[in-house]
N, C-alpha and C positions, 0 to 999 in steps of 0.2 A: 919683490919678496915672493917668492913661490906659494900657492896656497895648498894645503895638506888636504886631500879628500878622504874623509872616513866613510867607509861602507858601514851600513847597519842592516841589521835584518828586520824586513817591513813588520813581521810579526810580533817582535819585541818593540820596534818603536812605538807601534799601535798601543800595544801593551802599557807601556811605562809612559805615554803620552796623553793617549786619548781615554784609556779605562778610568783614570782618576776624574777626567772631567764629566764622562758619562756617568759616574756613581754619584758624582757631585749633584748633576741636573736631576738625578732621580731622587737622591735622598734628601736633598737641602733647598729644592725649587720648585719640582713640578707636580709632585705626588703630594695627594693631603693625607693627613696622618689621622689616627683615630678620634683626635679630638674635632676634626672637620675643618682643619686649617693648615695651609701651606706656611713656610714660614715667615712668607712676606706679611701675611694677615696677621699672624700672631705677633710680630714684631710692633706693627703699626698700632694694633689694639692694645698691647702692654705698654706702650709709650703713652698712650691716651689714657690709661689708665693711673700711670704714674704723675700724669699732668693732671690728676682729679677731676677729669673728664667726665665722672661717673654720675656725681652729684652736683657739679655746679653748671654754669651757663656755658653756652658756645663760646669758641673761642676762632680766631681766622684759620682757616685751612693751613696757610702757609707756615703758622707756626707749629702745628702738628708734623708736618713733612719735615720741618728743620730739626726738631726733636727726634723725630723717628731715625734720622740719617746716624745717630749716635749708636743705633743697634742694625741698622740696616745699610750697607756699604753702596747700593745702588742710588741714582741719581734722583733728584728731586721729582723728575717728571714721572718715572716708574714708580715711585712710591705714592704721589698722588694719584695716578691712574689705579693702583691697588685700592686707594682710600675710596675712591669714587665709585667703584663696584660693590663696597660693602654699605652704601648709604641708602637710608630710605628713600631719597629722591630720583635715584638710578632705578631702583624698583626690580632689581635682578634678584634677590634673596626672599624666601618666605619670611624670615625673621631679621630683617636688617639689622646690624650692628651699631650703625651710626647715625645718630638723629642729626638731619644736615639741613642748611638753610641758604638757598641760592641754586643757580641752576647746576646740576650736576648730571644734564643729559638724560637719556632712557634708554634701558635695554633693547626696546621695541624700535628704536630709531639709530639709523646710522650715519645721517647726517647732523644730527643735533648734539654739537658740540659741548661739552660741559666748560664753565668758565674757568678763568685762572684760579689758582689757589688763593691769591691776594683779595679775592672778591667774595670768596664762599666762607662759610662758618659749620663748624661742626661740635658735636660732643658725642659721648657714647649713649646708646640706647637704654632705657631701663632692663632689657633682657641681659645685658652685660653682667648684671648682678649673679646671673648663672654662670657666668663664665669667671668670675673674678671673685666671687664670694669667699672661696676656699684658700686663695693663693698666698695669703699672708699667714697660713696655717701649715706651712711647709708641705702641702697636699701633692706638688709636683717638684722633680728636681730642677735646680736653677745651673746654668753653664755661664762660662765669662763671654761677652761680645767679642766682637772680631777683632778690638785692640786691647782687651783684657781690662778694660777700667770699668766695665758694668757688668751686672749680673742679668740673664734674661730666662724665662721659664723656657723648657723644653716642650712642654705642651701645656695646654690651659684646662684647667680642672672643672670641665663644662657637667653641668648637671643633667645634661638631657642628651640624646644621641644627634649632636649638630650635624656629624658627617651624612646624615640622612634628611636632615630636614631642610638643608640649603645645597644648592646645586654646586658641582665642582669640575671644573674641566682642566686638565692638564697635559703637554705633549711633551714626554720625555727622550731620552736616546733609546731608541728601540722598543720603546713602550709608550703606553698613553692611558688616560684615566678620563672617563666620562660619566659622572654621577648625577644623577636626575633627583629633583626635589621631592620630598613627600610632605604631607599634612603633619605638622606638628602633634594634633591630638592624637592621630593614628599612629605615629610613633611611639608616642607615650604609651599608648594604651598597649600595642604590641608587645613593648618593653617590660611594661608592668606584669603583663600576662605570661612573658617568658619567664620573668623572675618568679612566678607562682610555680611555672613547670616549664622545664626546658624542652619537654615534647611537644608542647603547646605550637599549632601551627600560625606563625605570625602573619600568612598571607589572609588569614581570616579577619585580621585587623588593618593592615594596610592594603588596602584595595589595589592602587595605581597609584603613579606619580603625581603629584600636584604642583603645579608651578605658578610663581606670581603673575606671570601673564594671561593667566586664566586658559580661554580657549575651551576646545573639545576633545576628548581621548577617546579612541576608537578601542572600545576595551573588549578584548577576547580572554575571558578569565584563565582558560588553559595556557593560553602563550605568556599573560601576563605572570601567571604563578611560576612558569619556567625561566622568565627573566628574572622574577625576583628571588629564586632559589640559586639560579646559577650566576647572577651577577652579570650576564653577557645577553644580547638580544636587541629586538628594534620594535618600536611601536609607533603608530600614526598619530598625527595631531591636526585638528583642523581649526581653524578661526570661527568665531561667533560672528553672526551677521542679522540684520532685520531688514525685511523689503518694506519702506516707504510707498505705499500706494499711491497717496497723492499726490508727490513728487516724481513718481516712476523712478525711484532709485533704492540701491541697496548700500546700506551703511554698515560697514566692518568696524566692531568695537572691541573683538580681542584676536590676537592672532599668536600662533604658536612660539613657543619660547625660542626656536631655533633660527626663526627668520625675523626681518625688519621691516617696517612698512614700506621703506623705499625700494626694498628688492622685490615686493609684491608688486609696486607701482611699475617696476622696469619690465617685470613679466608680463603685466598685463599689455602696456605699449607695445611690446614686442608680438604678443599675439594678436593685437588688432592689426599691426603693420602687416604681418604674413597673412591676414585674412582668417585666421583660426578662430577669431570672436568677432562677430559683425555686429553684435547687437549692443556693443557698448560706444556711447556717444562721447564721454568724457569722465575722466578720474582724477580725483583731487584729494590731497591730505586735509584735513579739517580739525587735524589734533590741536588741543589747546589746554587750557589749565583742568578743563574738568576731564582730560584723559584723551586717549586715543580713538580717532575716528577717521576712516577712510571712505568717503563717497564715491560711489560708482553710478552714474548717471546711465539709464538704459534709453534704447529706443523704443519708438511708441508701440510696436508689434512683438517686442522682445518678450520670451518668458523667463521671469526671473529664476525659477527653479534650474531650467537648463543653463542659463549663466553662469550661476554660482557653482553647479558641478563642472561647467569647464573650467572655471578659476580655480577648484580644487584639482583640478588634472593638470593644467597648465603652467599655476603658479606654485610659489611656496605657502599660500593660504593652507594647503595641507602639506606637512612635512613630515619627515620620520627622525626619531630622537633615536639614535645608537647607543646603547647602554654599555659601559665599561668598567664595573666596580672595582677600579684596580686602587687599593689603599696600602699605605706603608704601615706595617704592623712590626714593632721592634725593629724598625730598618730594613724591613723586608717587604719588597712589594707582592701583594698577593691579590688575586681577584675573587671576591667573596659574594655570596650571595647574602641578602637582607637578614637573614637570620643568623650568619655567621659573623656580619658586621656588629649584630646587638650582642652577640656573644662577647666579641672582642671588645665593644665598648663597656659592657657590664664589667669585665675581668680589669680594665682599665679603670673604671670609677670605684670598684673595690680597692685597687691600690692608693687610690687618692684618698679615699676615706680612711683606709687603715694607716696612711702616713698623718693625716690630719688629725685622727684619735691620738695617735702615739705622740704628736707631738703637743698636745693640749695635755695628755696624761703626764708628760715630762714637766712640763709647765705648772701642772697642777701639783704635783708629786714635790717640785721645788719651792712652792709656797707652803704647802702642807708641813713640810720640814722645817722652813722659819716659824711657821707659826707653832710647832711643838717646841720649839725654842722659846719663844715668847711664853709659852703656857708655864715652862720651867721657873720662870721670875714671877708668875703671878703669886705664888705663896710669900714672897719676900722681896718685894718692890724696894723697900728701903734699903736691903743689904746691896742690891743693885746699884742704886744711887750712891750709897756709901763707898763703894768699890771705885766707881767711876771718879767720884770726887777727890779720893784720896789717892789715886794713882798717880803718880809724878810725872810721868813721861806717856804722851797721847798713844805710842806705839805699843805699850803695855797695856792698855785699856781692854782690848780685846783677850789676849791671852789670859787677864786676871779673871774677865767674866767667864771664859771657858773652863777655868780651874774651879772656879767657886760653883758654877752650876751645871757642869759637865756638859757643857755646849760644844758643838761643832765650830769651827771657824766661821763658816757661814750663817749660822745662827746668832753667834755671839757678833759678828757684823751687823746684823738686821737689829739686834738689840739696841747697839752702840748707837744707832743713827735713828732712833726713835726721837721725836721732838719733845722737849720738855713739857709742854702742854698736853701731850698725850699719855702721860705718865699718871693716869688715874685708871682706878678699877672698871669705870665703865668703859672706857676706850677698850680696855684690854679684854674685858668679858665679851664685848660686841664682836671684836676681832676673832676670839677664841671660838666664838659659834660658827666661824666659816669652817673651822677643822672638820666638822661632820659633814656638812655640805661637800667638802673637798674629798671626803674617804667616798661619800656616795657617788659622786660625779666620777670619781676613778675607777671605782668597781664598776659604774655602768659603762664607760666606755671600754674598760677592759673586757667585759664581757661581750660588747658589740665586736669587737676585734677578735674574739675568739670563736665568735659565731657567725657560721656563713649565713644564717637564715634571719640573725638579726641585721648583718649589713645588708643584704636584700630588702628588708623592710624600709631600712633608712633611705636606700635607692629607690626605691617603690613611693616612698612619702614625699621624696623631693620631686619626681616624676608626676605625681598628682598636683602639686604645688605649681609646678612649672606649666602644666597644662590649662589649670584653671586660671592662672594670670594671662598667658600668652597665647593660647590655642585660638585659630579663628576658625570660620567654617571653610569648606573645601572651596579653591577657585577655580580647579579644572573640572569640567563637567564628565561624566562617562558615559559614552552612548554605546549601546550594542550594536554589534556589526550589522545585523540583520535591518537595523534602522537606516544604514547608510547607503542612499541611493546610489547605485553603480551607473555610472554614464555610460552607454553603448560604446563600444571599441571604435564605432565609424562615427560617432556624435560630432567629432571635431573634423570630419573630412567632408569637404563642399562637393555637394552634389548637382550634378547637371547631367543633361542628356547628352549624348556622344554616339558615334559610329565607329566601329572597328573594320578595318579593311586587312584582310589577310590573303596573301601572296603566295604564289606558287614556291618562291625562292626562301619561304620561311620568313618573311618579313612582316612585320605589324603595325599599324598605323593607328594611332588611338586621335582622332579630330571630335572636336566638341561640334555640336550643331550649328552654333552660333560662328563659329570660325568656318564651317563648311559652307555656310550660305554664300559667303565671300569669296571662296576660294575659288582657284581654276583648274586646271585639269591634273590629274592624279600623276604625280612623277614616280615612274617605277624605273628598275634596273632593266638593262638590255635582256630581251627575250623573258622578261618577267610577267606576269598577271596576276589578277585578283582572283582570286578563287572562291572565297568568301566574305560577306559583307554583311555585318549585323549590328543593330540598332540597340543599345542599352544605356545603363546610368554610370556614373562614376563611383557608386556603392556596391557594384554588382559582383560576383565572383565570376572568375574566367577559366574555363575547363579547357584544357589543351590534351587531346588523345593523339597518341602517336603508335607508330607501326610495330611498337615492341611492347603492346599492351598496357603501356603505363598512362597514367594521367598525372598532369601536372597542374595544380590551382595556385593562380595569381588573383591578389584583389587588384580592381580595375584601377583604383587611385596608386597603386604602385607602378604602373606603367605611365613612361611619361608622354605627356600630350605631343602632338606634333601638328604640323600644317600639311596641306596637300601637296606642297612643292619640296616637301622632305621624304627620305625612303623609309622611316620608321625606325623600329627597333628590331635587333635581329634575335629571333626568339632561342637558337640555341644557345646563345651568348647568356641571356638572362635566365634562362631556365635549367642551364649546366645539363644538357642533352647528353645521353649517352653516345658513343661511335656508331655512327651508321643510323642514328634513331633520327626520324623525321615525323613531323607534324602532320597528320591526316584530317584533323578536324578540330574546330574549335568553336565552343559555345557558352555565352554568358549567361548567368543566372541570378536572380535576386533572392528567391526563396526555393529552388529545387523542386519545383512541381512539375508534373508531367512525366512522359516516359521516354526513353532513350533505345533506338532500334540500331543493332548493328547487323548488316549483311556480311555473309562469308562466301569464299568460293565454292563452300560445299553446297550451296544452294540454302543454307539454313539462315534464318534471321532470329536473333536474340533479343528480347525485349525486358527490361529491367527498368525500377523506377529510377528517376534521376536523383532521388534522395539519399540513395546508397554511397554516393559520391559526398554527400554532406558530412563534415566530421567536426567534434568539438574542438578539437585542437586545431593549431594552424599548420596541419601538415602541408608542406608543399608537393609531396610526390605519393602517388599510391601506385602499387604494383599490381598485377594481375587485373586490371581494370575491366578486361573483358577477355571472352574466351580466346586462346591464342594458338591451338591447333589446327587452324584454317586460316587462311590471310583474310583479314578484314578487307571488303571492297566499298563499303559504303557505312556512314552513321548519318542519322536524322534524329530530331527530338520532335515529340507530339505531344499534345495538351488534351485532345481530345479523339474519338473514334474516326478514322477516315481510311484512306487508301494510300498503299504504296505503289510504287511502279518497280518492278524487280526485272533487270535486263540481263541477257545472257551475252556471252563473248561471240555469238554468232548473230548478234543483234536481233533476237527473238525477245519478247517479253511477255510479262503477266502481271497483271493488276489484283493485289491482295490485299483485302479488307484487313485491317489492324484488328479487328475485334476476335480475328480467328486466330491470333498470334498471344500465347497465354503469357502473362507477365511473369517474371520470377525474380525472388528478391536477392537471389545469389549473382553476384558481378559477373564471374567466368563461366555463366551458364552456357551452355553449346546452342541453345535455342532450337527450334523445330525447322522440320524441311517444309519450305514453303514452293520451291520451284524444282522441277525435273530437269536433272542434268546428265550429261554423257560423258564419256572419256575424253571426247575432244573438246567439248565445250562446258565451262563452269558459268558461274554467275560472277558478272562484271561489275554491276551497279546496284544500289537502290536509292531512290530519292522520294519523297513525299509528293504526293498530288495534291496541289494548292486550289485548282478549282474543280469542284465536282459537278457533274450534270447526268443525265440520265444516261448518255453514252456510257461514261465509266462506270456507271453502276450497272448497266447490261453486260459490259466485258468482265467486270470483277469475277473472281473464281468463288464458287460457293463451299469448296473443300480444299483440304491441303494434304499433299501438294497439289500445286496446280495442274490440271490437265493439258495435255498436248493442245486438245481442240479449243483452250483458251489463248495459247500462244500464235501471235503472229508476228510479222516482221513490223518494225518501227516505222516502215514507209507506210504501211497500211493505217 
């Protein structure tokens, strides 16, 4: 049988097949709603509520998982994992919603697996009263579950902004959400302040996030304000530690919320193997029932402050939390700041209260209506009894009462159902006292519904009670940025003495002195020769001066070590030199002290301080590094006053005291004339004189430019 191929437009196929899936993930799975829950959380907690686990004792987690499957079509493992994250034992939430017993793992441990559901027990925490207190009063809409056999709430009527109090992370299709947690007391205070005045700055009350794992947050007020107002941004967190001098070890007791203790250990071990941290002798996880504890043993000579700074830089002991406050508002994903989230939550909570009070008013009006019917028969109870007794057919009792006392059917049904023992004046009078109470309650609730101020007062009172019952001190400590000791950029670089060899063919060898002692003859390419040999350290900056008046800067540790038997690195490749550009001088420096002298064909010498090449940023290239209108014939660096030898193309020379050459702060200064030149003969080279004696001092010129009488041949 031939198969029929049906051609489809790819965009139409994606729209019809993929878009419904994407929308389902966004709206029904990954993003939290204004009550602070995703559907999976809501279904689980509501199931536990229906199982009467709010006031009763714990039950096996397996029972909860099984019952939740009536609302949640996912498998038992996914439901149990959702449950684990809500428990007190897992410690991921500021206000855990499940009171757990047994091993539920820990948020700060990657490898600590939670026990199977048949071994653990759970019930709802006391704070769940703030979730379900109004749910029986029609405060939120209910919808059918997936098979239409049960009802479930679309949202939970939380009495505090849970969306801000507990962290929430989710990855949908094309968007994500990452909401950090804040302190319950601060959130309640901010919301109460907002209810008093919507112009209030909530960031005066909510200072910064607060995590269940504690740690330290590097608090920059302006940056944090920007994050809280926009719902986007990032901040850094650090673990808390203590140096135990007696045992020479560092004990880490709190870590950032975003990492795990195993991840930190792995990073430490990698850093030790790579030689980036040499002060650590051992690291071990000593976490027990009392809480997290990571112990790092130090070597005898180690500085604990340097070690901890290295740990902050090389491991997730200092980590970044990226904020993306993406919340579903009326089914639409929106990125909101903290104030906007509070505003939306207040609007949601008002709707809950209006629904609740409307429900109670309807209920009380019904009761009030029935009691008014009872009041009708108060004046002639005997007549009512006589009507009921003398009515031949049961179905005529209610119509007869309705006619006799001008009652509605509902009122007549209520009167007819009264027990014989209650047909006395005391019972009826006591019952009728409720009429006045009901009328007052109805008027009170109606007034609240119709008054925005009174609705806000109710919400404010609820928040005050919630704060009083459940608020705890801030766990995450705030530290100012200026109190954070920044580790120098080269602190992690191994420092050792080395020697650079620079060749005529533009090759550079970097050889450690330890390696140099045991090495043989230097290997060079054919017709190549070493033109510079300089000793320095691995943390120095290396300056390369080229024939095109450019300076290239490289960190010594960025250049690969080699052996004497290797050619070294080819500088034009690693420096990315321009066409026809060659290096004419190399100089390594640690502190940019001293002066650098440039000799030109014109017979001039320029002197500038070496620190003019020091930059705050890591610029790799400086243009116009020296004077370019005359060819440079020699460069040298001096640290103190001395003498330089200036040689002409006719092999005549002069000795110039450096103190006669004035230093200029401008890099491309043309210099001063130090040597007389002719039309045929220019200056060919300059070099420092290393050994100074009486003869050198006698031959040195006393004024510039050097007089001819002080010029002799090099043979002399």
